[in-house]
N, C-alpha and C positions, 0 to 999 in steps of 0.2 A: 406731329412727328411722324416720319415715314415708318412703315411697317418694317421691323427689324428682320423679319423672315425673308424679305425680298432680297434677291441678289442684284448686283449692280447691272447685270445684263438685262434683267427684267425691265428696269426703268430706262436705261440708256438706249435700248433698241427702239423705244417709242419716242422718236424725236418730234420736235415741233413741226419740222417739214412734213413728216408722215401724217401727223394729226391734221395739218392744214390740208393735205391731199385728201385724207379720209373724209373730212367734213365739207369737201367741195361738192355741191349738189350736182348730180348727173355723172359723176366720175365713179364708176363701179369697178368690181374686181377684174373684169376682162380688159377694160381700158387701162387700168393700172398696170396690168401685166404687160400690155403693149408699150406703155410709156417707159417702163423699166427696161424692156428690151431695146428701145430706141435710144434712151438717154442714160441709162446705167445706174441711176441712184435717185433717192428721194430729193436730195439736195439739188441734183441737176434738174429735176423736174421743176422745182420751185424757182430756180435761178434762170430757167430758160427764158429766152426773149419772146416778145410778142410775135415776131416773124416766125420763130421756131414753132410756136404753138399753132400758128395758122397753117404752117406746112404740115404739121401733124394732124390737121383737120379737126382740131378741137373746136367745139361749139363756142359761140360768144358767151354763153352762160358759164361754161367751164373756165374759159379764159378769165372772165370777171371774177369767178370764185377763187382762182389761184392768185389773182392780183390782190384780192381783198379777203384773206383767210377769216374764218368765223372765230374770232378771238374768244368770244363768250363760250363757245362749245369747247375750245381747246383748254381754257382755264377750268371749265367744269370737269373735263377729263383728268387734268393734272391734280385737281383737288380731290377727286374721287380716288385716285391712285394712292393717296395718302391714307386711305382707310384700311383697316385690318383685312388681310386676305383679299385685297382687290388687285387685279392685274390687267394690263392691256398688252397683248402679245402681238408683235409684228411677225410677218412670215419668216424673218431672219432670226427670230428668237429660237434658242434650242428647246424651249418649252412648247413651241407651237407644234400641235400634233402632226406627226410625219405623214400619216395617211390623208389627213385633211389638206395638207400643203400640196399633195400630188394631184388633186382634182383641178380641172381647167379654170373653174371660177372660185378658187379658194378665197375666203374672206380676206380683205386687206388687213383688218385688225380683228382680234378676238378678245372680247371682254370676258374676264373670268372672276368669279367670286367663290371662294372656298379653298379647297386643297388642290393646289396646282399640280401636284404629282399624279393626281387621278387621271389627267388627260392622257398619260402614257400607259394606262391600264389596258388589259385585253378586254374589249368591250363587246357586248351584244345588245342590239337595239330591240326593244319590245314596244310595239305600237298597235293601235287599233281604234275602235270606235269611241267617240265621246259619249255615246248613249248605248252602252253594251248591255247584254243580258246579264243576269246574275251569274250564270255559268261562265260567261266570258270573263267577268271580273275575277271569279275564282281561279280560272285558268291562268290569267295574267299574274295574280298574286303568287300562285304555287310555282309556276315556271320561274318567275323572278327569284323567289325564295330558294328554290333548289339549285338553279344555276348560280346564284349568288354564293351559296354555300360551297359550290364546286370551284369557286375562284374567279368566275366571270364578274366584271363590273356591268351594271345594268344602265343603259342609256335610253332616255325617252324624252318626250316633249313637254312634260308638266301639265298637259291638258287634262280635263275631266275624263273620267271613264278609264279605259285601259292604261293610258299613260300614267295616271295617278296610282293605279293599282300596281303597276310594274315598279314604280319608285318605292311604294310602301312595302312590297314584297322583298325588295333588296334591303331596305332598312331593317326589316324584321329579321333578316338573316345576318345582319351585321356586315353586309357587303357595301362596297362603294357604289354610288349611283350618280349619274350625271344628267342634268336637265338642260336641254338646249332650248332657249326661249325665243319667242317671236317678238319680244319687246326689249327695251333697254333694261339693264340689270337693276335699275332703280325702280322698276315697275314689276309687279307680279300679276300675271294673268293666267288663269282666272283668279280673282281675289280670294276665292274660297280655298285656294292652295297656298295662301301666305305662310301658314305654319309648316306645311309640307316643304315649301321652298327653304325655309329656315333650317329644317332638319337635313335637307339635302346638302346645303352649304356646309354644315358641320361634318357630314359623313361622305362628302363627295365634292361636287362643284356645280355651280350655275354658269352657263356659257351663253353668249350671244354675240352676233356680229353687228347688232344694231346699237346706235349711239344712245347714250344716256338720255332719258326723257322720251324715248320713242314709245308711242302708245300702240296697242294692238290694232293691226290693220290686216284685212283678209289676205292681201298679196304678200305679206311677210312670212306667212306660215309655210307655203311651198318652198320659199328660200331657206327657211329654218330646217326643213326636212332633209335637204341635201347634206346638211352638216351632220345631222343625226346618223345618216347612213354612212357618211364618209369616216366618221370616228370609229366605226365598228367593223368587226370582221364578219359579222352576220346580223341578219335582221329577221325577227319573228313577228309575223302578223297574226294577231289573236282573233279579232273579229273586225270586218271592214265591209262596208257597202261597196258597190261597183264604182261609184264615184265618191272617193274619199281621200283625205290627206294621207291616210295610211298607205294607200296604194301608190301615192306619189313617192313616199319614202321608199317603199319596196322597189319601185321602178328605178329610182336613183341608185339603190343598192345593186340591182342587176347591172345597170350601166357602169357602175364603178367596180364591178368584178367581185362584189361581196356575195357571200352565201345568203340565200333567202329561204326562210321557212314559213310554212303556213299551217294553221290548225284547221282541219276540215270540220264541217258541221252539217246540220240538217239542210236538205235541199229546200225546205220551206222557210228557212230563216234568211231574210234579206241581208243580215249582217255576216253571213258566211259566203255569200256569192263573190265578194271580193277575194276571199281566201281561195275559193275554188278557181277563180280566174287566174290568180297568181300561180297556182299549182299547174294550170295548163300552160302558163308562160315559162315554166321551168323551176318554180319554187319547189322545195322539198316538203312533202307532206310529213308532218310530225304528229305523233299521238302522245308523247311524253318527253320530258326533258332529256331522257337517255338518248333519244334520236339526235338531238342537238349536240350533246356531249360526244357522241360517236363521230360526228362530222368535224367538230371544232376543238375537241378536248386536247388532241395532240399538239395543236398550235399554242396551247397555253404554256408549254415547255416547263420552265423552272417554277412558274407560279403554281401549277398543279402538282408538281413534285413535292411541294411543301404541305400539300393537303391530301387526305385520303380520298379515294374515289367515292363520290357521293352515292347514296341510294336514290337514284333518280326515278325509280318506279314506285316509291312509297305512296301510300294514300293515307288520308287522315284516319285516326282511330274510329272504329265503328262499334256501336252497341250491338249486342245480340238481339235480333228482332224476333218477336213472337210470330206465330204462323199467320195471323191475320194481317200483320204489318208486312210480312214477306209477300203475301198474296197481293196486297195493294202495290207494293214496290214493283213486283213483276208485271203488273198491269200498266206501269208507267214506262214509256219509252224515252229516248233522248229527244224526240220531237215533242213539242208542247201538246198537252192534252187537258181538256177541261174536266171539272169535277162531275158534270153531268155525264160526260162520256165514260168516265171511270165507273160511275154507278151502273152503267149498262154492262160493264165488263165483269164486275164482281157483285155479289149479293150483299151490298151494304148501302145504307141510305146516304144521301148527299151530306147530311149533317155529320154522320159518323166519319165519312171520308174527309171532310173539311177538318175535323178535329185531328184525325190521324196524320193528315198532310202537314199540319202545323208541327207535330212532333218530328216527323221525318225531315222537315225543313231545318228545325233547330239542331237536329243531329247531323245535318249535312248530307243527307241522302238525296234530297230533291231541292230544286230551286223554283221560285215563282217566276213566271214570265208575263210579258205584257198581255193584257186581255183577260187576266184572271186564271190562266192555265198554269200547269206545272210540268217540269221536265226532270228527268233523272240527272243528278249531278255528274258532269263529265269526268270528274276526277275520282269518282267512287267506283270500285270494282263491282260489276253486277253480281 
């Protein structure tokens, strides 16, 4: 039985003609746009003659695909559409995101699972490394939580690391969150985020331009990233190496005229070099969520008028530290430092310092870093 929440236009705008075109191997968004400009409609594309297709310089592979549509894939789509909260949006659908439709290579179809109305939310993307520092994870969580409380919807790519933390921060704040995937929506990648994907579908939406059954492939994720940036009014890069998918997303955002924000960090941390690069390219340096709120908050309009202005500078509750703990904390900078180095800065043994660091870590004052060192938590006021 069809989902009763779906309107007639959701289903009827996805015709068999369009599904046939979409599943034609080699026929991508740019060629589809050209064909629509030349022939006018999906039906005209499918009914075009062999000579017309040759005049349009379509490859033999594409001509063959249009002559013999992938009926198995089409039927799989139609069957999936019958599932609860499953949608396939054409560019003509009123639910297709307006800002996404405006980019030159807008997806021919958009598969959506979850709450369709979330696609029209005012969104900010939060992206970053798949292998972040503990401080980076904390930043992503807290920025997403605070911006979510302010009325922003949080969009990311469901990847391990910063992406996952951004989704989790939004969910913890009760905010909508949207995951743009590099696979078909019947696949979850990474598998470790299966439960997270389920939570996102209940409190937001899963989105993909890839056909059902599509497995994760490296070249899919740069394509996925242009959708993340296009859906959003701004993009925040938390941690990113110089060569990373996060920078691809940020560059797409700049090209699409979106606001780009980056969190600076230690010059010794390779995961902040991408952020520093984006700042040199014109991204706005941000130190807290208030910086983003100041840039984009006015654009939220009626949505923010329904909520009180958030406290975007708040930090997590801190215990009162004794003098020896204060001395140790003062000896720890935001750059990683080893226990041995700390023992030369203060008159305590390495065993004492290790024990105290555990307490400081549990209370959120410091974070462990790769190689056995520690750094001051970026979200804790010194």
